[in-house]
Structures are given as structure tokens and as C-alpha cells.
C-alpha positions as YAML, in Angstrom:
chain: A
units: angstrom
residues:
- id: 1
  name: MET
  ca: [-25.27, 61.64, 42.86]
- id: 2
  name: GLY
  ca: [-23.42, 63.89, 40.49]
- id: 3
  name: ILE
  ca: [-21.25, 63.15, 37.43]
- id: 4
  name: ASP
  ca: [-17.98, 64.87, 36.75]
- id: 5
  name: ALA
  ca: [-16.92, 65.54, 33.25]
- id: 6
  name: TRP
  ca: [-13.42, 66.34, 31.90]
- id: 7
  name: VAL
  ca: [-13.72, 69.76, 29.95]
- id: 8
  name: PRO
  ca: [-10.99, 71.12, 27.74]
- id: 9
  name: ARG
  ca: [-9.80, 74.67, 27.99]
- id: 10
  name: ILE
  ca: [-12.45, 77.40, 26.78]
- id: 11
  name: ALA
  ca: [-12.09, 80.87, 25.57]
- id: 12
  name: ALA
  ca: [-14.46, 82.53, 28.12]
- id: 13
  name: PRO
  ca: [-15.90, 81.82, 31.52]
- id: 14
  name: TYR
  ca: [-19.46, 80.87, 32.11]
- id: 15
  name: ALA
  ca: [-19.86, 79.55, 28.55]
- id: 16
  name: PRO
  ca: [-22.31, 76.77, 28.16]
- id: 17
  name: VAL
  ca: [-20.77, 73.35, 27.45]
- id: 18
  name: ALA
  ca: [-22.60, 70.42, 26.09]
- id: 19
  name: VAL
  ca: [-22.14, 67.35, 28.07]
- id: 20
  name: PHE
  ca: [-22.71, 63.74, 26.75]
- id: 21
  name: ILE
  ca: [-24.47, 61.55, 29.39]
- id: 22
  name: PRO
  ca: [-24.41, 57.95, 28.78]
- id: 23
  name: TYR
  ca: [-27.68, 56.00, 28.79]
- id: 24
  name: ALA
  ca: [-29.62, 59.32, 28.42]
- id: 25
  name: ASP
  ca: [-31.54, 60.19, 25.36]
- id: 26
  name: GLN
  ca: [-30.64, 64.07, 25.54]
- id: 27
  name: THR
  ca: [-27.63, 66.31, 25.52]
- id: 28
  name: LEU
  ca: [-27.54, 68.65, 28.54]
- id: 29
  name: GLU
  ca: [-26.03, 72.21, 28.26]
- id: 30
  name: VAL
  ca: [-24.73, 73.37, 31.65]
- id: 31
  name: PRO
  ca: [-22.83, 76.58, 32.52]
- id: 32
  name: ILE
  ca: [-19.34, 76.32, 33.68]
- id: 33
  name: ALA
  ca: [-18.24, 78.16, 36.79]
- id: 34
  name: GLY
  ca: [-14.82, 79.53, 37.40]
- id: 35
  name: THR
  ca: [-11.98, 80.66, 35.31]
- id: 36
  name: PRO
  ca: [-10.91, 78.73, 32.15]
- id: 37
  name: GLU
  ca: [-8.00, 77.29, 34.06]
- id: 38
  name: GLU
  ca: [-10.28, 76.15, 36.90]
- id: 39
  name: ALA
  ca: [-13.34, 75.29, 34.93]
- id: 40
  name: THR
  ca: [-15.51, 72.64, 36.32]
- id: 41
  name: VAL
  ca: [-18.86, 71.29, 35.60]
- id: 42
  name: PRO
  ca: [-21.47, 71.62, 38.38]
- id: 43
  name: PRO
  ca: [-23.21, 68.46, 39.37]
- id: 44
  name: ILE
  ca: [-25.81, 67.29, 37.00]
- id: 45
  name: PRO
  ca: [-29.39, 66.91, 38.58]
- id: 46
  name: ALA
  ca: [-30.01, 63.18, 39.28]
- id: 47
  name: ASP
  ca: [-33.34, 63.30, 37.69]
- id: 48
  name: VAL
  ca: [-31.79, 64.00, 34.38]
- id: 49
  name: ILE
  ca: [-30.08, 60.59, 34.26]
- id: 50
  name: PRO
  ca: [-32.64, 57.77, 33.70]
- id: 51
  name: ALA
  ca: [-32.38, 54.81, 35.97]
- id: 52
  name: VAL
  ca: [-30.72, 52.02, 34.19]
- id: 53
  name: GLU
  ca: [-31.85, 48.44, 35.22]
- id: 54
  name: THR
  ca: [-29.22, 45.89, 34.91]
- id: 55
  name: PRO
  ca: [-30.66, 42.98, 33.24]
- id: 56
  name: ALA
  ca: [-30.51, 39.70, 35.17]
- id: 57
  name: PRO
  ca: [-27.83, 37.48, 33.94]
- id: 58
  name: VAL
  ca: [-29.02, 34.77, 31.49]
- id: 59
  name: PRO
  ca: [-27.64, 31.36, 32.67]
- id: 60
  name: PHE
  ca: [-25.54, 29.69, 30.10]
- id: 61
  name: PRO
  ca: [-27.49, 26.63, 28.86]
- id: 62
  name: GLN
  ca: [-26.16, 23.45, 30.03]
- id: 63
  name: PRO
  ca: [-25.39, 20.85, 27.46]
- id: 64
  name: GLN
  ca: [-27.99, 18.05, 27.55]
- id: 65
  name: PRO
  ca: [-26.98, 14.47, 27.24]
- id: 66
  name: GLN
  ca: [-27.62, 13.21, 23.82]
- id: 67
  name: PHE
  ca: [-27.78, 9.72, 22.31]
- id: 68
  name: VAL
  ca: [-24.98, 9.22, 20.07]
- id: 69
  name: PRO
  ca: [-25.33, 5.88, 18.15]
- id: 70
  name: GLU
  ca: [-22.41, 3.73, 17.67]
- id: 71
  name: PRO
  ca: [-20.79, 4.06, 14.21]
- id: 72
  name: GLU
  ca: [-21.77, 1.27, 11.71]
- id: 73
  name: PRO
  ca: [-18.80, -0.92, 10.63]
- id: 74
  name: PRO
  ca: [-17.40, 0.04, 7.12]
- id: 75
  name: PRO
  ca: [-18.49, -2.32, 4.36]
- id: 76
  name: PRO
  ca: [-16.00, -4.97, 3.44]
- id: 77
  name: ILE
  ca: [-13.61, -4.18, 0.71]
- id: 78
  name: LEU
  ca: [-14.24, -6.48, -2.19]
- id: 79
  name: PRO
  ca: [-11.86, -7.21, -5.16]
- id: 80
  name: PRO
  ca: [-12.95, -5.25, -8.26]
- id: 81
  name: VAL
  ca: [-15.50, -7.08, -10.30]
- id: 82
  name: PRO
  ca: [-14.61, -7.22, -14.03]
- id: 83
  name: ASN
  ca: [-16.86, -5.32, -16.40]
- id: 84
  name: PRO
  ca: [-18.99, -7.73, -18.17]
- id: 85
  name: VAL
  ca: [-18.88, -7.91, -22.05]
- id: 86
  name: ALA
  ca: [-21.67, -9.21, -24.09]
- id: 87
  name: MET
  ca: [-20.49, -12.38, -25.89]
- id: 88
  name: PRO
  ca: [-22.06, -14.43, -28.69]
- id: 89
  name: PRO
  ca: [-23.18, -17.99, -27.92]
- id: 90
  name: PRO
  ca: [-20.34, -20.58, -28.05]
- id: 91
  name: GLY
  ca: [-19.42, -22.43, -31.20]
- id: 92
  name: ILE
  ca: [-19.92, -25.94, -32.41]
- id: 93
  name: PRO
  ca: [-19.29, -29.01, -30.08]
- id: 94
  name: CYS
  ca: [-15.88, -30.55, -30.17]
- id: 95
  name: PRO
  ca: [-14.63, -34.02, -29.96]
- id: 96
  name: HIS
  ca: [-12.75, -35.31, -26.95]
- id: 97
  name: ASN
  ca: [-9.60, -36.73, -28.41]
- id: 98
  name: TRP
  ca: [-6.66, -34.94, -29.91]
- id: 99
  name: ASP
  ca: [-6.76, -36.35, -33.47]
- id: 100
  name: ASP
  ca: [-10.32, -35.60, -33.98]
- id: 101
  name: LEU
  ca: [-10.10, -32.17, -32.38]
- id: 102
  name: ALA
  ca: [-7.02, -31.24, -34.52]
- id: 103
  name: ALA
  ca: [-8.83, -32.37, -37.67]
- id: 104
  name: GLN
  ca: [-11.95, -30.30, -36.82]
- id: 105
  name: VAL
  ca: [-9.86, -27.11, -36.20]
- id: 106
  name: VAL
  ca: [-8.03, -27.58, -39.60]
- id: 107
  name: ALA
  ca: [-11.44, -27.84, -41.39]
- id: 108
  name: CYS
  ca: [-13.13, -25.10, -39.39]
- id: 109
  name: THR
  ca: [-15.14, -22.46, -41.35]
- id: 110
  name: ALA
  ca: [-17.09, -21.30, -38.23]
- id: 111
  name: CYS
  ca: [-16.04, -17.64, -38.86]
- id: 112
  name: PRO
  ca: [-14.88, -15.46, -41.78]
- id: 113
  name: LEU
  ca: [-11.16, -15.81, -40.69]
- id: 114
  name: HIS
  ca: [-10.96, -19.08, -42.60]
- id: 115
  name: LEU
  ca: [-11.01, -17.13, -45.86]
- id: 116
  name: THR
  ca: [-7.79, -15.20, -45.07]
- id: 117
  name: ARG
  ca: [-5.70, -17.69, -43.13]
- id: 118
  name: THR
  ca: [-2.64, -19.47, -44.43]
- id: 119
  name: GLN
  ca: [-3.36, -22.39, -42.02]
- id: 120
  name: THR
  ca: [-4.73, -22.96, -38.55]
- id: 121
  name: VAL
  ca: [-2.74, -22.83, -35.36]
- id: 122
  name: PHE
  ca: [-3.74, -25.34, -33.12]
- id: 123
  name: GLY
  ca: [-1.26, -25.53, -30.24]
- id: 124
  name: VAL
  ca: [1.99, -26.91, -29.19]
- id: 125
  name: GLY
  ca: [3.71, -28.55, -26.30]
- id: 126
  name: ASP
  ca: [3.18, -31.37, -23.66]
- id: 127
  name: ARG
  ca: [-0.44, -32.62, -23.90]
- id: 128
  name: GLU
  ca: [-0.19, -33.64, -20.23]
- id: 129
  name: ALA
  ca: [1.41, -30.42, -19.07]
- id: 130
  name: ARG
  ca: [0.71, -28.89, -15.70]
- id: 131
  name: TRP
  ca: [0.98, -25.45, -17.05]
- id: 132
  name: MET
  ca: [-0.94, -23.97, -19.95]
- id: 133
  name: PHE
  ca: [-0.08, -20.55, -21.53]
- id: 134
  name: ILE
  ca: [-2.92, -18.93, -23.62]
- id: 135
  name: GLY
  ca: [-2.27, -16.04, -26.00]
- id: 136
  name: GLU
  ca: [-4.63, -13.96, -28.15]
- id: 137
  name: ALA
  ca: [-4.21, -15.07, -31.79]
- id: 138
  name: PRO
  ca: [-1.64, -16.09, -34.44]
- id: 139
  name: GLY
  ca: [0.46, -13.39, -35.94]
- id: 140
  name: GLU
  ca: [2.15, -13.31, -39.26]
- id: 141
  name: GLN
  ca: [4.86, -15.81, -38.48]
- id: 142
  name: GLU
  ca: [2.48, -18.09, -36.59]
- id: 143
  name: ASP
  ca: [0.23, -18.11, -39.51]
- id: 144
  name: LEU
  ca: [2.98, -19.16, -41.79]
- id: 145
  name: GLN
  ca: [4.57, -21.81, -39.54]
- id: 146
  name: GLY
  ca: [1.47, -23.15, -37.91]
- id: 147
  name: GLU
  ca: [2.87, -22.85, -34.37]
- id: 148
  name: PRO
  ca: [1.84, -20.33, -31.58]
- id: 149
  name: PHE
  ca: [4.38, -17.86, -30.20]
- id: 150
  name: VAL
  ca: [7.38, -17.98, -32.60]
- id: 151
  name: GLY
  ca: [9.63, -15.07, -33.54]
- id: 152
  name: ARG
  ca: [10.98, -12.59, -30.90]
- id: 153
  name: ALA
  ca: [7.76, -12.66, -28.77]
- id: 154
  name: GLY
  ca: [8.04, -16.49, -28.68]
- id: 155
  name: GLN
  ca: [11.60, -16.40, -27.78]
- id: 156
  name: LEU
  ca: [10.90, -14.11, -24.88]
- id: 157
  name: LEU
  ca: [7.91, -16.38, -23.78]
- id: 158
  name: ASN
  ca: [10.55, -19.28, -23.73]
- id: 159
  name: GLU
  ca: [12.69, -17.06, -21.37]
- id: 160
  name: MET
  ca: [9.61, -16.47, -19.05]
- id: 161
  name: ILE
  ca: [8.88, -20.14, -18.99]
- id: 162
  name: ARG
  ca: [12.43, -20.93, -18.20]
- id: 163
  name: ALA
  ca: [12.39, -18.38, -15.38]
- id: 164
  name: ILE
  ca: [9.86, -20.66, -13.50]
- id: 165
  name: GLY
  ca: [12.02, -23.78, -13.95]
- id: 166
  name: LEU
  ca: [10.43, -25.20, -17.07]
- id: 167
  name: LYS
  ca: [11.09, -25.61, -20.78]
- id: 168
  name: ARG
  ca: [8.73, -24.80, -23.57]
- id: 169
  name: GLU
  ca: [8.30, -28.42, -24.31]
- id: 170
  name: GLU
  ca: [7.11, -28.97, -20.76]
- id: 171
  name: VAL
  ca: [4.07, -26.67, -20.91]
- id: 172
  name: TYR
  ca: [1.14, -26.39, -23.36]
- id: 173
  name: ILE
  ca: [0.72, -23.17, -25.55]
- id: 174
  name: ALA
  ca: [-2.44, -22.31, -27.32]
- id: 175
  name: ASN
  ca: [-4.31, -19.06, -28.42]
- id: 176
  name: ILE
  ca: [-7.84, -17.71, -28.13]
- id: 177
  name: LEU
  ca: [-8.13, -17.93, -31.95]
- id: 178
  name: LYS
  ca: [-6.90, -20.63, -34.12]
- id: 179
  name: CYS
  ca: [-6.68, -18.31, -37.34]
- id: 180
  name: ARG
  ca: [-4.87, -15.08, -37.76]
- id: 181
  name: PRO
  ca: [-6.96, -11.88, -37.87]
- id: 182
  name: PRO
  ca: [-6.23, -9.72, -41.02]
- id: 183
  name: LYS
  ca: [-3.26, -7.20, -40.25]
- id: 184
  name: ASN
  ca: [-3.05, -8.62, -36.55]
- id: 185
  name: ARG
  ca: [-6.08, -6.79, -35.49]
- id: 186
  name: ASP
  ca: [-7.94, -7.47, -32.30]
- id: 187
  name: PRO
  ca: [-10.14, -10.60, -32.49]
- id: 188
  name: ALA
  ca: [-13.79, -9.86, -32.81]
- id: 189
  name: PRO
  ca: [-16.11, -11.24, -30.08]
- id: 190
  name: GLU
  ca: [-17.84, -13.47, -32.44]
- id: 191
  name: GLU
  ca: [-14.49, -14.84, -33.60]
- id: 192
  name: ALA
  ca: [-13.39, -15.58, -30.08]
- id: 193
  name: ALA
  ca: [-16.84, -17.19, -29.41]
- id: 194
  name: ALA
  ca: [-16.48, -19.50, -32.44]
- id: 195
  name: CYS
  ca: [-13.11, -20.78, -31.20]
- id: 196
  name: GLU
  ca: [-13.91, -20.97, -27.51]
- id: 197
  name: ASN
  ca: [-15.05, -24.57, -27.63]
- id: 198
  name: TYR
  ca: [-11.88, -25.64, -29.26]
- id: 199
  name: LEU
  ca: [-9.94, -24.04, -26.36]
- id: 200
  name: LYS
  ca: [-12.19, -25.65, -23.75]
- id: 201
  name: ALA
  ca: [-11.60, -29.02, -25.52]
- id: 202
  name: GLN
  ca: [-7.89, -28.55, -25.36]
- id: 203
  name: LEU
  ca: [-8.28, -27.62, -21.62]
- id: 204
  name: ALA
  ca: [-10.32, -30.71, -20.99]
- id: 205
  name: LEU
  ca: [-7.61, -32.93, -22.70]
- id: 206
  name: VAL
  ca: [-4.66, -31.28, -21.08]
- id: 207
  name: ARG
  ca: [-6.11, -30.75, -17.63]
- id: 208
  name: PRO
  ca: [-3.49, -28.41, -16.45]
- id: 209
  name: ASP
  ca: [-3.15, -27.15, -12.81]
- id: 210
  name: ILE
  ca: [-2.59, -23.49, -13.68]
- id: 211
  name: ILE
  ca: [-3.41, -21.27, -16.67]
- id: 212
  name: VAL
  ca: [-1.41, -18.11, -17.60]
- id: 213
  name: ALA
  ca: [-3.36, -15.69, -19.68]
- id: 214
  name: VAL
  ca: [-0.63, -13.89, -21.83]
- id: 215
  name: GLY
  ca: [-1.75, -10.34, -22.69]
- id: 216
  name: ARG
  ca: [-4.90, -8.11, -22.54]
- id: 217
  name: ILE
  ca: [-6.81, -9.84, -25.39]
- id: 218
  name: ALA
  ca: [-6.44, -13.37, -23.90]
- id: 219
  name: ALA
  ca: [-7.21, -12.26, -20.34]
- id: 220
  name: GLN
  ca: [-10.35, -10.23, -21.39]
- id: 221
  name: ASN
  ca: [-11.75, -13.01, -23.44]
- id: 222
  name: LEU
  ca: [-11.06, -15.72, -20.95]
- id: 223
  name: LEU
  ca: [-12.70, -13.68, -18.16]
- id: 224
  name: LYS
  ca: [-15.43, -12.17, -20.27]
- id: 225
  name: THR
  ca: [-14.51, -8.67, -19.22]
- id: 226
  name: ALA
  ca: [-13.44, -5.20, -20.56]
- id: 227
  name: THR
  ca: [-11.30, -4.51, -17.40]
- id: 228
  name: PRO
  ca: [-7.82, -3.12, -18.36]
- id: 229
  name: ILE
  ca: [-4.99, -5.63, -17.86]
- id: 230
  name: GLY
  ca: [-3.44, -3.39, -15.29]
- id: 231
  name: LYS
  ca: [-6.43, -3.98, -12.98]
- id: 232
  name: LEU
  ca: [-6.68, -7.78, -13.82]
- id: 233
  name: ARG
  ca: [-3.02, -8.44, -12.80]
- id: 234
  name: GLY
  ca: [-2.19, -9.47, -9.20]
- id: 235
  name: GLN
  ca: [-5.31, -11.64, -8.67]
- id: 236
  name: VAL
  ca: [-6.06, -15.40, -9.12]
- id: 237
  name: TYR
  ca: [-9.15, -16.18, -11.28]
- id: 238
  name: ALA
  ca: [-10.57, -19.29, -12.44]
- id: 239
  name: TYR
  ca: [-11.47, -20.46, -16.05]
- id: 240
  name: GLN
  ca: [-13.20, -23.79, -16.40]
- id: 241
  name: GLU
  ca: [-12.38, -24.36, -12.64]
- id: 242
  name: ILE
  ca: [-8.69, -23.98, -13.33]
- id: 243
  name: PRO
  ca: [-6.83, -21.12, -11.49]
- id: 244
  name: LEU
  ca: [-5.77, -18.38, -13.90]
- id: 245
  name: VAL
  ca: [-3.17, -15.62, -13.61]
- id: 246
  name: VAL
  ca: [-2.87, -12.73, -16.01]
- id: 247
  name: THR
  ca: [0.49, -11.30, -17.22]
- id: 248
  name: PHE
  ca: [1.59, -9.05, -20.08]
- id: 249
  name: HIS
  ca: [2.16, -10.23, -23.64]
- id: 250
  name: PRO
  ca: [5.86, -10.82, -24.64]
- id: 251
  name: ALA
  ca: [5.30, -8.46, -27.65]
- id: 252
  name: TYR
  ca: [4.40, -5.76, -25.18]
- id: 253
  name: LEU
  ca: [7.44, -6.46, -22.94]
- id: 254
  name: LEU
  ca: [9.79, -6.18, -25.92]
- id: 255
  name: ARG
  ca: [8.43, -2.63, -26.33]
- id: 256
  name: SER
  ca: [8.31, -1.87, -22.62]
- id: 257
  name: GLN
  ca: [11.39, -3.30, -21.10]
- id: 258
  name: THR
  ca: [10.63, -1.77, -17.54]
- id: 259
  name: GLU
  ca: [7.53, -3.84, -17.35]
- id: 260
  name: LYS
  ca: [9.46, -7.09, -17.21]
- id: 261
  name: ARG
  ca: [9.74, -6.75, -13.34]
- id: 262
  name: ARG
  ca: [6.01, -6.71, -13.14]
- id: 263
  name: ALA
  ca: [5.70, -9.68, -15.47]
- id: 264
  name: TRP
  ca: [8.03, -11.52, -13.18]
- id: 265
  name: ASP
  ca: [5.71, -10.80, -10.10]
- id: 266
  name: ASP
  ca: [2.80, -12.30, -12.19]
- id: 267
  name: LEU
  ca: [4.92, -15.40, -12.77]
- id: 268
  name: LYS
  ca: [5.71, -15.69, -9.17]
- id: 269
  name: LEU
  ca: [2.14, -15.40, -8.33]
- id: 270
  name: ALA
  ca: [1.33, -18.23, -10.72]
- id: 271
  name: LEU
  ca: [4.08, -20.28, -9.25]
- id: 272
  name: ARG
  ca: [2.76, -19.84, -5.73]
- id: 273
  name: THR
  ca: [-0.86, -20.69, -6.84]
- id: 274
  name: PHE
  ca: [0.53, -23.81, -8.59]
- id: 275
  name: ARG
  ca: [2.40, -25.08, -5.55]
- id: 276
  name: GLN
  ca: [-0.68, -24.41, -3.31]
- id: 277
  name: ARG
  ca: [-2.79, -26.53, -5.71]
- id: 278
  name: GLN
  ca: [-0.26, -29.24, -5.61]
- id: 279
  name: GLN
  ca: [-0.43, -29.38, -1.86]
- id: 280
  name: GLN
  ca: [-4.30, -29.73, -1.78]
...
């Protein structure tokens, strides 16, 4: 069998032409017969072209059935766990009646704050209240007047209490600390620990159905956590087996008016929790 090859015009007849033969390992020069206009390449000997074996087709591997394990169910989503904070041991034991407890607070020297206070700030309100609001510590005006939450922040707290259908006189208001920290700084852990038994004694005497932790300092001390208040909001906790809801401090709301809507959400959560507890 011969192979025909297309050859362009050439200058003279019978000139040798190199022909590329596929699958051959050589280039064969053959003479061209005829005129340049009718130039053709004579047949190439068959023995020049090596035989090419066509490889047998390789079958496409068929997919083998594989065991696919069932996916494991995702782990349950748990509410965030507050970051624990190391706290000193609780303070001295407290009496279980109002008069003796108030007298013990007035005479307290359990921490250095007694050296700088004007007077102690015990608490105010209905001693049989169903609602208890707990703040952080007395400020300047509270230190002077001996009552928690007075001034502009106290007025706003009164409005918040009124929003849930109550009056200031119908709830009980107390603080984490009974003495003002100098320059209104954050309470130190040992100061909060020294006052904690006073607060627990007040809770035992009032026996409220719901606690509202007012502000970051109060929430973090009651829950023994360093979690920011933004992550503590929106959940119901327990302190001394009493439901507890966290909200912003009125002083913060006076600076951030747009957060009042979120504070109202906190109060609505507390109100729902209170009503559920009443139905139990």
C-alpha cells in the first residue's frame, strides 16, 4: 500500500523531496517524477513504514460499591457557659431578721471601704416584694443620702419599674456593695465577697420571685462570671434558686438612649418569667 503526499511547486523536475512519514523513525528522500505542475510522489515502499500495532482498548474501571457511613448527628447547641472568675470566700455570717441585719451592715468593717464611706447604703422598698432589683454599688448621691438608686439613674429605674406595672415602693432595691468605692470605681472581688452574705440575707428575708440584675457589675458578680453583659442578656439564670434576668444599668441607658429598646426586651423577659413562676 502506498502513501500520497501533497508537494508544493518546485523549481526543477526530478528534485528529491523529503517526505515525513508518520510513525516512522526516519525521513525518506524520494525523486519526483513529472513536471513541476504535475509533480507527484511515487509510492513509498511498504517495508519503509513500520507496522503499528493498535493497543487494545483499556476498559474504563467500573465504580465499586463503597460503604458510606451515615453522618453522625450534630452535637446539641448549648447556651454559652459564663467564664468563671475566681472569687474570695464569702464574708461573715449574717442574722436572719431585718433589724439585726441592718445594724450589722452599719457597723461593718469587713473591707477597707468602711474607711472612705459617708454611710452604708442598706436597701429600700417593700421587704415582702415579689421583685428585687440589684445594682452594683452606691454612687456619690447614694453615699450621701443612704439610699440606692437616687438621682437621674434612680429616676430612670423608677420609670423602668413603672413600665412593668409596679411602683418603686412595691419592689425591693439593693446593691452588691453597701459602701461606695472611691471615685465610683468598679468593686474589687474581695469587696463584693465581703458584702455577699449581706445580700443573701436580704434575699432570704424578702424571698422574691424574680431578680433583675441591673448592670454589668451586678450581673457578673451575681453569676460569678466575666462574660460581657451583651452575652448575658436574653437568658434566665438563677441566684440562690431564684430566677435572674440581666439588663442594662440606668446610668448606661442615659448615655445610650438607643439601648432602651433592648432594656425593655429584658424587662419583658423578666415579666414572662415572673408570670410563669406564679403559675407553678
